[in-house]
MOPAC internal coordinates of N, CA, C and O (Angstrom, degrees):
PM7 1SCF
backbone

  N    0.0000 0     0.00 0     0.00 0    0    0    0
  C    1.4442 1     0.00 0     0.00 0    1    0    0
  C    1.5220 1   109.22 1     0.00 0    2    1    0
  O    1.2310 1   120.72 1   -43.31 1    3    2    1
  N    1.2924 1   116.23 1   136.69 1    3    2    1
  C    1.4610 1   120.90 1   178.88 1    5    3    2
  C    1.5274 1   109.54 1   -83.96 1    6    5    3
  O    1.2310 1   121.14 1   -16.22 1    7    6    5
  N    1.3226 1   115.43 1   163.78 1    7    6    5
  C    1.4663 1   120.25 1  -178.65 1    9    7    6
  C    1.5155 1   111.97 1   -61.06 1   10    9    7
  O    1.2310 1   119.91 1   141.82 1   11   10    9
  N    1.3267 1   117.78 1   -38.18 1   11   10    9
  C    1.4585 1   121.22 1   179.32 1   13   11   10
  C    1.5141 1   111.96 1   -63.86 1   14   13   11
  O    1.2310 1   120.62 1   141.30 1   15   14   13
  N    1.3247 1   116.41 1   -38.70 1   15   14   13
  C    1.4621 1   120.10 1   178.35 1   17   15   14
  C    1.5184 1   111.09 1   -66.71 1   18   17   15
  O    1.2310 1   120.64 1   140.18 1   19   18   17
  N    1.3059 1   116.38 1   -39.82 1   19   18   17
  C    1.4705 1   120.44 1   178.45 1   21   19   18
  C    1.5258 1   109.75 1   -62.97 1   22   21   19
  O    1.2310 1   120.28 1   135.53 1   23   22   21
  N    1.3282 1   117.07 1   -44.47 1   23   22   21
  C    1.4615 1   121.55 1   178.11 1   25   23   22
  C    1.5261 1   110.59 1   -58.83 1   26   25   23
  O    1.2310 1   120.36 1   133.34 1   27   26   25
  N    1.3303 1   116.92 1   -46.66 1   27   26   25
  C    1.4612 1   120.86 1  -179.86 1   29   27   26
  C    1.5197 1   111.82 1   -64.51 1   30   29   27
  O    1.2310 1   120.50 1   139.20 1   31   30   29
  N    1.3200 1   116.66 1   -40.80 1   31   30   29
  C    1.4596 1   120.62 1   179.98 1   33   31   30
  C    1.5266 1   111.50 1   -66.85 1   34   33   31
  O    1.2310 1   120.07 1   137.35 1   35   34   33
  N    1.3107 1   117.46 1   -42.65 1   35   34   33
  C    1.4681 1   121.07 1   177.96 1   37   35   34
  C    1.5330 1   109.95 1   -64.75 1   38   37   35
  O    1.2310 1   120.00 1   137.69 1   39   38   37
  N    1.3166 1   117.61 1   -42.31 1   39   38   37
  C    1.4646 1   120.74 1   176.88 1   41   39   38
  C    1.5092 1   111.59 1   -62.25 1   42   41   39
  O    1.2310 1   120.49 1   140.11 1   43   42   41
  N    1.3245 1   116.66 1   -39.89 1   43   42   41
  C    1.4623 1   121.06 1   178.30 1   45   43   42
  C    1.5270 1   111.01 1   -65.09 1   46   45   43
  O    1.2310 1   120.20 1   138.95 1   47   46   45
  N    1.3028 1   117.23 1   -41.05 1   47   46   45
  C    1.4673 1   121.28 1   179.84 1   49   47   46
  C    1.5318 1   110.69 1   -66.43 1   50   49   47
  O    1.2310 1   120.31 1   135.30 1   51   50   49
  N    1.3191 1   117.02 1   -44.70 1   51   50   49
  C    1.4712 1   120.31 1  -178.24 1   53   51   50
  C    1.5270 1   110.99 1   -65.72 1   54   53   51
  O    1.2310 1   120.01 1   133.95 1   55   54   53
  N    1.3230 1   117.58 1   -46.05 1   55   54   53
  C    1.4622 1   119.31 1  -179.44 1   57   55   54
  C    1.5313 1   110.82 1   -66.79 1   58   57   55
  O    1.2310 1   120.19 1   144.31 1   59   58   57
  N    1.3283 1   117.25 1   -35.69 1   59   58   57
  C    1.4723 1   119.88 1   176.40 1   61   59   58
  C    1.5174 1   110.36 1   -62.89 1   62   61   59
  O    1.2310 1   120.52 1   136.80 1   63   62   61
  N    1.3239 1   116.62 1   -43.20 1   63   62   61
  C    1.4550 1   121.35 1   179.46 1   65   63   62
  C    1.5269 1   111.17 1   -61.18 1   66   65   63
  O    1.2310 1   120.27 1   135.74 1   67   66   65
  N    1.3264 1   117.08 1   -44.26 1   67   66   65
  C    1.4622 1   120.42 1   179.24 1   69   67   66
  C    1.5278 1   111.54 1   -63.77 1   70   69   67
  O    1.2310 1   120.48 1   140.02 1   71   70   69
  N    1.3225 1   116.68 1   -39.98 1   71   70   69
  C    1.4648 1   119.47 1   177.80 1   73   71   70
  C    1.5282 1   111.12 1   -66.86 1   74   73   71
  O    1.2310 1   120.60 1   143.39 1   75   74   73
  N    1.3315 1   116.46 1   -36.61 1   75   74   73
  C    1.4679 1   119.21 1   178.49 1   77   75   74
  C    1.5251 1   111.97 1   -69.44 1   78   77   75
  O    1.2310 1   120.18 1   152.34 1   79   78   77
  N    1.3083 1   117.26 1   -27.66 1   79   78   77
  C    1.4706 1   120.28 1   175.18 1   81   79   78
  C    1.5223 1   110.61 1   -74.25 1   82   81   79
  O    1.2310 1   120.36 1   137.96 1   83   82   81
  N    1.3197 1   116.92 1   -42.04 1   83   82   81
  C    1.4654 1   121.07 1  -174.99 1   85   83   82
  C    1.5277 1   112.78 1   -73.21 1   86   85   83
  O    1.2310 1   120.20 1   150.26 1   87   86   85
  N    1.3038 1   117.22 1   -29.74 1   87   86   85
  C    1.4700 1   120.31 1  -176.75 1   89   87   86
  C    1.5342 1   112.37 1   -58.56 1   90   89   87
  O    1.2310 1   119.00 1   126.29 1   91   90   89
  N    1.3495 1   119.51 1   -53.71 1   91   90   89
  C    1.4740 1   117.28 1   178.47 1   93   91   90
  C    1.5286 1   113.29 1   -66.46 1   94   93   91
  O    1.2310 1   119.98 1   149.52 1   95   94   93
  N    1.3315 1   117.64 1   -30.48 1   95   94   93
  C    1.4720 1   119.29 1   177.60 1   97   95   94
  C    1.5164 1   110.98 1   -62.17 1   98   97   95
  O    1.2310 1   120.77 1   141.63 1   99   98   97
  N    1.3029 1   116.13 1   -38.37 1   99   98   97
  C    1.4683 1   119.50 1  -178.98 1  101   99   98
  C    1.5288 1   111.61 1   -66.97 1  102  101   99
  O    1.2310 1   120.47 1   139.63 1  103  102  101
  N    1.3213 1   116.71 1   -40.37 1  103  102  101
  C    1.4546 1   119.86 1  -175.61 1  105  103  102
  C    1.5264 1   113.96 1   -84.99 1  106  105  103
  O    1.2310 1   120.29 1   167.33 1  107  106  105
  N    1.3205 1   117.05 1   -12.67 1  107  106  105
  C    1.4628 1   119.39 1   178.83 1  109  107  106
  C    1.5238 1   112.02 1  -109.32 1  110  109  107
  O    1.2310 1   120.67 1  -163.80 1  111  110  109
  N    1.3019 1   116.32 1    16.20 1  111  110  109
  C    1.4572 1   121.70 1   176.80 1  113  111  110
  C    1.5241 1   112.43 1    64.32 1  114  113  111
  O    1.2310 1   120.43 1  -149.57 1  115  114  113
  N    1.3272 1   116.78 1    30.43 1  115  114  113
  C    1.4542 1   121.42 1   173.66 1  117  115  114
  C    1.5072 1   116.71 1    87.92 1  118  117  115
  O    1.2310 1   119.03 1  -177.84 1  119  118  117
  N    1.3273 1   119.46 1     2.16 1  119  118  117
  C    1.4645 1   120.66 1  -174.56 1  121  119  118
  C    1.5224 1   114.26 1  -109.41 1  122  121  119
  O    1.2310 1   119.04 1  -165.96 1  123  122  121
  N    1.2933 1   119.44 1    14.04 1  123  122  121
  C    1.4606 1   121.40 1  -170.47 1  125  123  122
  C    1.5226 1   114.02 1   -62.96 1  126  125  123
  O    1.2310 1   119.55 1   132.21 1  127  126  125
  N    1.3192 1   118.47 1   -47.79 1  127  126  125
  C    1.4626 1   121.18 1  -172.09 1  129  127  126
  C    1.5239 1   113.34 1   -86.81 1  130  129  127
  O    1.2310 1   119.76 1   177.24 1  131  130  129
  N    1.2812 1   118.07 1    -2.76 1  131  130  129
  C    1.4513 1   121.06 1  -174.12 1  133  131  130
  C    1.5240 1   113.47 1   -80.82 1  134  133  131
  O    1.2310 1   119.93 1   159.76 1  135  134  133
  N    1.3264 1   117.75 1   -20.24 1  135  134  133
  C    1.4711 1   120.07 1  -173.68 1  137  135  134
  C    1.5155 1   110.55 1  -160.94 1  138  137  135
  O    1.2310 1   121.23 1    -2.64 1  139  138  137
  N    1.2997 1   115.26 1   177.36 1  139  138  137
  C    1.4658 1   121.23 1   177.85 1  141  139  138
  C    1.5322 1   109.35 1   -71.78 1  142  141  139
  O    1.2310 1   119.68 1   -14.92 1  143  142  141
  N    1.3350 1   118.22 1   165.08 1  143  142  141
  C    1.4757 1   119.28 1   178.26 1  145  143  142
  C    1.5277 1   112.97 1   -57.26 1  146  145  143
  O    1.2310 1   119.79 1   143.56 1  147  146  145
  N    1.3288 1   118.00 1   -36.44 1  147  146  145
  C    1.4580 1   119.99 1   178.29 1  149  147  146
  C    1.5219 1   110.35 1   -67.45 1  150  149  147
  O    1.2310 1   120.66 1   139.32 1  151  150  149
  N    1.3412 1   116.34 1   -40.68 1  151  150  149
  C    1.4608 1   120.63 1   177.62 1  153  151  150
  C    1.5121 1   111.80 1   -66.09 1  154  153  151
  O    1.2310 1   120.69 1   145.11 1  155  154  153
  N    1.3210 1   116.29 1   -34.89 1  155  154  153
  C    1.4592 1   119.87 1   177.45 1  157  155  154
  C    1.5217 1   110.40 1   -63.22 1  158  157  155
  O    1.2310 1   120.47 1   134.36 1  159  158  157
  N    1.3165 1   116.72 1   -45.64 1  159  158  157
  C    1.4633 1   120.09 1  -179.45 1  161  159  158
  C    1.5328 1   110.72 1   -61.78 1  162  161  159
  O    1.2310 1   120.39 1   144.41 1  163  162  161
  N    1.3111 1   116.86 1   -35.59 1  163  162  161
  C    1.4628 1   121.67 1  -179.12 1  165  163  162
  C    1.5367 1   110.98 1   -73.61 1  166  165  163
  O    1.2310 1   120.20 1   142.48 1  167  166  165
  N    1.3401 1   117.22 1   -37.52 1  167  166  165
  C    1.4657 1   121.45 1  -171.44 1  169  167  166
  C    1.5202 1   114.64 1  -101.02 1  170  169  167
  O    1.2310 1   119.18 1  -178.33 1  171  170  169
  N    1.3113 1   119.17 1     1.67 1  171  170  169
  C    1.4692 1   119.41 1  -171.36 1  173  171  170
  C    1.5230 1   114.29 1   -64.48 1  174  173  171
  O    1.2310 1   119.00 1   154.51 1  175  174  173
  N    1.3173 1   119.52 1   -25.49 1  175  174  173
  C    1.4641 1   121.39 1   178.48 1  177  175  174
  C    1.5237 1   113.06 1  -113.53 1  178  177  175
  O    1.2310 1   120.25 1  -170.28 1  179  178  177
  N    1.3161 1   117.14 1     9.72 1  179  178  177
  C    1.4556 1   121.74 1  -178.10 1  181  179  178
  C    1.5357 1   109.95 1   -76.75 1  182  181  179
  O    1.2310 1   119.67 1   -57.30 1  183  182  181
  N    1.3268 1   118.24 1   122.70 1  183  182  181
  C    1.4728 1   120.24 1  -177.94 1  185  183  182
  C    1.5302 1   113.59 1   -67.60 1  186  185  183
  O    1.2310 1   119.42 1   164.63 1  187  186  185
  N    1.3293 1   118.70 1   -15.37 1  187  186  185
  C    1.4645 1   120.53 1   178.67 1  189  187  186
  C    1.5233 1   111.94 1   -65.91 1  190  189  187
  O    1.2310 1   119.88 1   159.73 1  191  190  189
  N    1.3242 1   117.84 1   -20.27 1  191  190  189
  C    1.4595 1   122.08 1  -176.20 1  193  191  190
  C    1.5296 1   112.16 1  -104.87 1  194  193  191
  O    1.2310 1   120.31 1  -156.04 1  195  194  193
  N    1.3162 1   117.02 1    23.96 1  195  194  193
  C    1.4580 1   120.80 1  -176.52 1  197  195  194
  C    1.5374 1   112.38 1   -65.37 1  198  197  195
  O    1.2310 1   119.84 1   139.11 1  199  198  197
  N    1.3406 1   117.91 1   -40.89 1  199  198  197
  C    1.4669 1   120.12 1   179.13 1  201  199  198
  C    1.5301 1   110.65 1   -63.72 1  202  201  199
  O    1.2310 1   120.85 1   138.50 1  203  202  201
  N    1.3002 1   115.97 1   -41.50 1  203  202  201
  C    1.4614 1   120.92 1   177.83 1  205  203  202
  C    1.5289 1   110.64 1   -63.52 1  206  205  203
  O    1.2310 1   121.05 1   137.96 1  207  206  205
  N    1.3177 1   115.60 1   -42.04 1  207  206  205
  C    1.4669 1   121.26 1   178.59 1  209  207  206
  C    1.5277 1   110.71 1   -62.51 1  210  209  207
  O    1.2310 1   120.44 1   135.80 1  211  210  209
  N    1.3230 1   116.77 1   -44.20 1  211  210  209
  C    1.4650 1   120.95 1   179.77 1  213  211  210
  C    1.5319 1   111.46 1   -64.89 1  214  213  211
  O    1.2310 1   120.27 1   140.76 1  215  214  213
  N    1.3278 1   117.08 1   -39.24 1  215  214  213
  C    1.4688 1   120.27 1   177.92 1  217  215  214
  C    1.5251 1   110.75 1   -63.71 1  218  217  215
  O    1.2310 1   119.95 1   136.82 1  219  218  217
  N    1.3205 1   117.70 1   -43.18 1  219  218  217
  C    1.4630 1   121.24 1   177.81 1  221  219  218
  C    1.5111 1   112.18 1   -63.41 1  222  221  219
  O    1.2310 1   120.52 1   139.55 1  223  222  221
  N    1.3237 1   116.62 1   -40.45 1  223  222  221
  C    1.4627 1   120.69 1   177.85 1  225  223  222
  C    1.5258 1   111.23 1   -64.70 1  226  225  223
  O    1.2310 1   120.51 1   138.27 1  227  226  225
  N    1.3296 1   116.62 1   -41.73 1  227  226  225
  C    1.4662 1   120.45 1   179.77 1  229  227  226
  C    1.5239 1   111.02 1   -64.96 1  230  229  227
  O    1.2310 1   120.44 1   138.40 1  231  230  229
  N    1.3285 1   116.76 1   -41.60 1  231  230  229
  C    1.4653 1   120.03 1   177.98 1  233  231  230
  C    1.5233 1   110.77 1   -61.89 1  234  233  231
  O    1.2310 1   120.23 1   134.01 1  235  234  233
  N    1.3124 1   117.16 1   -45.99 1  235  234  233
  C    1.4639 1   120.66 1   179.81 1  237  235  234
  C    1.5222 1   110.99 1   -62.80 1  238  237  235
  O    1.2310 1   120.32 1   137.12 1  239  238  237
  N    1.3306 1   116.99 1   -42.88 1  239  238  237
  C    1.4726 1   120.65 1   178.39 1  241  239  238
  C    1.5217 1   111.56 1   -62.20 1  242  241  239
  O    1.2310 1   120.84 1   136.74 1  243  242  241
  N    1.3212 1   116.00 1   -43.26 1  243  242  241
  C    1.4569 1   121.16 1   179.61 1  245  243  242
  C    1.5278 1   110.82 1   -61.95 1  246  245  243
  O    1.2310 1   120.58 1   132.23 1  247  246  245
  N    1.3089 1   116.50 1   -47.77 1  247  246  245
  C    1.4630 1   120.42 1  -178.96 1  249  247  246
  C    1.5211 1   110.63 1   -64.02 1  250  249  247
  O    1.2310 1   119.69 1   133.14 1  251  250  249
  N    1.3153 1   118.19 1   -46.86 1  251  250  249
  C    1.4602 1   120.34 1  -177.50 1  253  251  250
  C    1.5285 1   112.94 1   -70.53 1  254  253  251
  O    1.2310 1   119.96 1   160.97 1  255  254  253
  N    1.3112 1   117.67 1   -19.03 1  255  254  253
  C    1.4568 1   119.97 1   178.32 1  257  255  254
  C    1.5332 1   111.72 1   -82.52 1  258  257  255
  O    1.2310 1   120.21 1   138.84 1  259  258  257
  N    1.3346 1   117.21 1   -41.16 1  259  258  257
  C    1.4588 1   119.71 1  -170.32 1  261  259  258
  C    1.5360 1   115.28 1  -108.31 1  262  261  259
  O    1.2310 1   119.07 1   155.13 1  263  262  261
  N    1.2952 1   119.38 1   -24.87 1  263  262  261
  C    1.4623 1   120.80 1  -172.91 1  265  263  262
  C    1.5311 1   114.23 1   -81.89 1  266  265  263
  O    1.2310 1   117.74 1   141.64 1  267  266  265
  N    1.3351 1   121.92 1   -38.36 1  267  266  265
  C    1.4684 1   119.52 1  -176.94 1  269  267  266
  C    1.5325 1   115.82 1   -54.89 1  270  269  267
  O    1.2310 1   118.47 1   140.02 1  271  270  269
  N    1.3409 1   120.52 1   -39.98 1  271  270  269
  C    1.4689 1   117.14 1   176.80 1  273  271  270
  C    1.5258 1   112.78 1   -61.88 1  274  273  271
  O    1.2310 1   120.36 1   140.36 1  275  274  273
  N    1.3329 1   116.91 1   -39.64 1  275  274  273
  C    1.4580 1   119.95 1   178.09 1  277  275  274
  C    1.5263 1   110.81 1   -66.51 1  278  277  275
  O    1.2310 1   120.48 1   140.77 1  279  278  277
  N    1.3320 1   116.69 1   -39.23 1  279  278  277
  C    1.4605 1   120.66 1   176.81 1  281  279  278
  C    1.5288 1   110.58 1   -58.51 1  282  281  279
  O    1.2310 1   120.57 1   133.16 1  283  282  281
  N    1.3271 1   116.52 1   -46.84 1  283  282  281
  C    1.4685 1   120.25 1  -179.51 1  285  283  282
  C    1.5258 1   111.53 1   -65.40 1  286  285  283
  O    1.2310 1   120.13 1   140.49 1  287  286  285
  N    1.3191 1   117.35 1   -39.51 1  287  286  285
  C    1.4683 1   120.33 1   177.96 1  289  287  286
  C    1.5220 1   110.22 1   -62.59 1  290  289  287
  O    1.2310 1   120.20 1   132.93 1  291  290  289
  N    1.3309 1   117.23 1   -47.07 1  291  290  289
  C    1.4612 1   120.09 1   179.05 1  293  291  290
  C    1.5227 1   111.50 1   -64.08 1  294  293  291
  O    1.2310 1   120.38 1   139.65 1  295  294  293
  N    1.3211 1   116.88 1   -40.35 1  295  294  293
  C    1.4655 1   120.66 1  -179.75 1  297  295  294
  C    1.5234 1   111.25 1   -63.86 1  298  297  295
  O    1.2310 1   120.16 1   128.65 1  299  298  297
  N    1.3209 1   117.30 1   -51.35 1  299  298  297
  C    1.4604 1   120.08 1  -179.48 1  301  299  298
  C    1.5238 1   111.55 1   -65.61 1  302  301  299
  O    1.2310 1   120.36 1   141.60 1  303  302  301
  N    1.3220 1   116.91 1   -38.40 1  303  302  301
  C    1.4663 1   120.05 1   177.29 1  305  303  302
  C    1.5084 1   111.76 1   -62.92 1  306  305  303
  O    1.2310 1   120.11 1   136.15 1  307  306  305
  N    1.3216 1   117.40 1   -43.85 1  307  306  305
  C    1.4665 1   120.61 1   179.95 1  309  307  306
  C    1.5280 1   110.92 1   -66.86 1  310  309  307
  O    1.2310 1   120.33 1   136.28 1  311  310  309
  N    1.3248 1   116.97 1   -43.72 1  311  310  309
  C    1.4704 1   119.59 1   178.09 1  313  311  310
  C    1.5258 1   111.04 1   -63.63 1  314  313  311
  O    1.2310 1   120.17 1   141.40 1  315  314  313
  N    1.3219 1   117.28 1   -38.60 1  315  314  313
  C    1.4559 1   120.84 1   177.46 1  317  315  314
  C    1.5265 1   110.85 1   -65.47 1  318  317  315
  O    1.2310 1   120.20 1   139.54 1  319  318  317
  N    1.3208 1   117.22 1   -40.46 1  319  318  317
  C    1.4698 1   119.35 1   178.58 1  321  319  318
  C    1.5238 1   111.20 1   -65.80 1  322  321  319
  O    1.2310 1   120.26 1   144.64 1  323  322  321
  N    1.3368 1   117.11 1   -35.36 1  323  322  321
  C    1.4680 1   119.21 1   176.09 1  325  323  322
  C    1.5221 1   111.20 1   -68.48 1  326  325  323
  O    1.2310 1   120.33 1   142.06 1  327  326  325
  N    1.3160 1   116.97 1   -37.94 1  327  326  325
  C    1.4537 1   121.45 1   179.24 1  329  327  326
  C    1.5193 1   111.13 1   -66.00 1  330  329  327
  O    1.2310 1   120.47 1   136.03 1  331  330  329
  N    1.3256 1   116.70 1   -43.97 1  331  330  329
  C    1.4606 1   121.41 1   179.18 1  333  331  330
  C    1.5264 1   110.30 1   -65.98 1  334  333  331
  O    1.2310 1   120.85 1   141.31 1  335  334  333
  N    1.3202 1   115.98 1   -38.69 1  335  334  333
  C    1.4601 1   121.22 1  -179.16 1  337  335  334
  C    1.5379 1   111.60 1   -65.93 1  338  337  335
  O    1.2310 1   120.82 1   147.95 1  339  338  337
  N    1.3338 1   116.04 1   -32.05 1  339  338  337
  C    1.4753 1   118.86 1  -177.46 1  341  339  338
  C    1.5216 1   112.03 1   -74.24 1  342  341  339
  O    1.2310 1   119.34 1   162.51 1  343  342  341
  N    1.3292 1   118.86 1   -17.49 1  343  342  341
  C    1.4690 1   120.45 1   179.46 1  345  343  342
  C    1.4779 1   111.97 1   -92.84 1  346  345  343
  O    1.2310 1   120.10 1   180.00 1  347  346  345

């Protein structure tokens, strides 16, 4: 593997990981990682966890705003490097 391929693969892995973290945060209103699934169901409308909820929402918004373009660049770059390498 060449250095460029390693860079693209590492970038692809990191951006994928960030997207996988943000996805459940978006659908659980920001409280996914704070507790077990049973605790989430119990605390999802509790106003005591509003700061935690807002932090989760901000993280998900930040990731979904800035990471997808980098993910696509790394993905297309890595696929292109594999295509060039096969010829």
